[in-house]
C-alpha positions in Angstrom: -6.9 23.9 -9.3 -7.5 22.5 -5.7 -8.1 19.4 -6.9 -5.0 19.2 -9.1 -3.0 20.6 -5.9 -4.4 17.6 -3.8 -3.8 15.2 -6.5 -0.1 16.5 -6.4 0.1 16.1 -2.6 -1.3 12.6 -3.0 1.1 11.4 -5.5 4.1 13.2 -3.4 2.9 11.2 -0.4 2.9 8.0 -2.4 6.1 8.4 -3.7 7.9 9.3 -0.3 6.1 5.9 0.9 7.8 3.9 -1.8 11.1 5.5 -1.2 10.9 5.0 2.4 9.8 1.3 1.9 12.6 0.6 -0.6 15.3 2.1 1.7 13.9 0.0 4.5 14.1 -3.2 2.4 17.6 -2.4 1.3 18.8 -2.2 5.1 20.4 -5.5 6.5 17.7 -7.3 8.4 14.9 -5.6 6.3 12.5 -3.2 7.9 12.4 -4.7 11.2 9.0 -5.7 12.9 6.3 -7.4 10.7 6.4 -5.0 8.2 9.5 -6.5 6.5 7.9 -10.3 6.8 7.2 -12.4 3.8 4.8 -11.2 1.2 4.6 -7.7 2.4 8.3 -6.9 1.5 7.9 -8.6 -1.7 4.9 -6.7 -2.8 6.5 -3.5 -1.4 9.5 -4.1 -3.4 7.8 -4.7 -6.4 6.0 -1.2 -6.1 2.8 -2.3 -4.9 1.2 0.4 -2.6 -2.1 -0.5 -0.5 -4.6 2.3 0.2 -6.9 1.7 3.2 -9.3 3.5 5.4 -9.4 3.7 8.9 -11.9 1.5 10.5 -12.6 -0.6 7.1 -13.0 -4.2 8.1 -12.0 -5.4 4.5 -8.9 -3.3 4.8 -7.9 -4.8 8.4 -8.7 -8.3 6.7 -6.4 -7.5 3.9 -3.4 -6.8 6.4 -4.3 -10.1 7.9 -3.9 -11.9 4.8 -0.5 -10.4 4.4 0.2 -11.3 7.8 1.2 -7.7 8.9 -0.4 -5.0 11.1 0.9 -2.3 8.9 2.3 -2.5 5.3 5.6 -0.5 4.2 3.9 1.2 1.4 0.4 1.6 2.9 -1.7 4.8 2.5 -4.4 5.4 5.1 -6.6 7.8 3.3 -8.7 10.0 5.6 -12.3 11.0 5.3 -11.9 13.1 2.3 -10.6 9.7 0.7 -7.6 9.3 -1.7 -7.9 10.9 -5.0 -8.5 8.6 -7.9 -9.3 5.7 -5.2 -12.9 4.5 -5.3 -13.1 1.0 -3.2 -11.1 -0.1 -0.4 -8.6 -1.8 -0.1 -6.9 -0.8 -3.5 -3.7 -1.8 -4.5 -1.8 0.2 -7.3 1.4 -0.9 -8.7 3.6 2.2 -9.0 6.0 0.4 -11.7 3.2 -1.0 -14.0 0.1 0.9 -13.2 -1.9 -2.1 -12.6 -4.7 -1.8 -10.0 -6.6 -4.3 -8.1 -9.5 -3.2 -5.9 -11.1 -5.3 -3.0 -9.7 -7.9 -0.5 -7.2 -9.9 -2.4 -6.7 -13.5 -1.0 -3.3 -14.8 0.0 -3.0 -16.5 -3.4 -4.0 -13.6 -5.6 -1.2 -11.8 -3.3 1.2 -14.5 -4.4 0.1 -13.8 -8.2 0.9 -9.8 -7.8 
């Protein structure tokens, strides 16, 4: 029962992040700051959510590959990690269900 509740909370957080990212992208001038720039805005608008861990070197490199400090649809998982995510960084598309794990190169990000 507790696992189901935790999963429901995680899904609600992701949904709220996606809605917030979409609303920010619809505002004139984007979301402001670096989160609305280039590939990050395109990926967020396409439904891609990025799961990261604090202190994860690969997660930091993923944000560098995007050219941002924060991603509009980013879920920062805590010590308990995020349900259903086994490796970091992980990309999940809320529209298609596609999942990509590990550091994605700029070329791979362009193909998403």
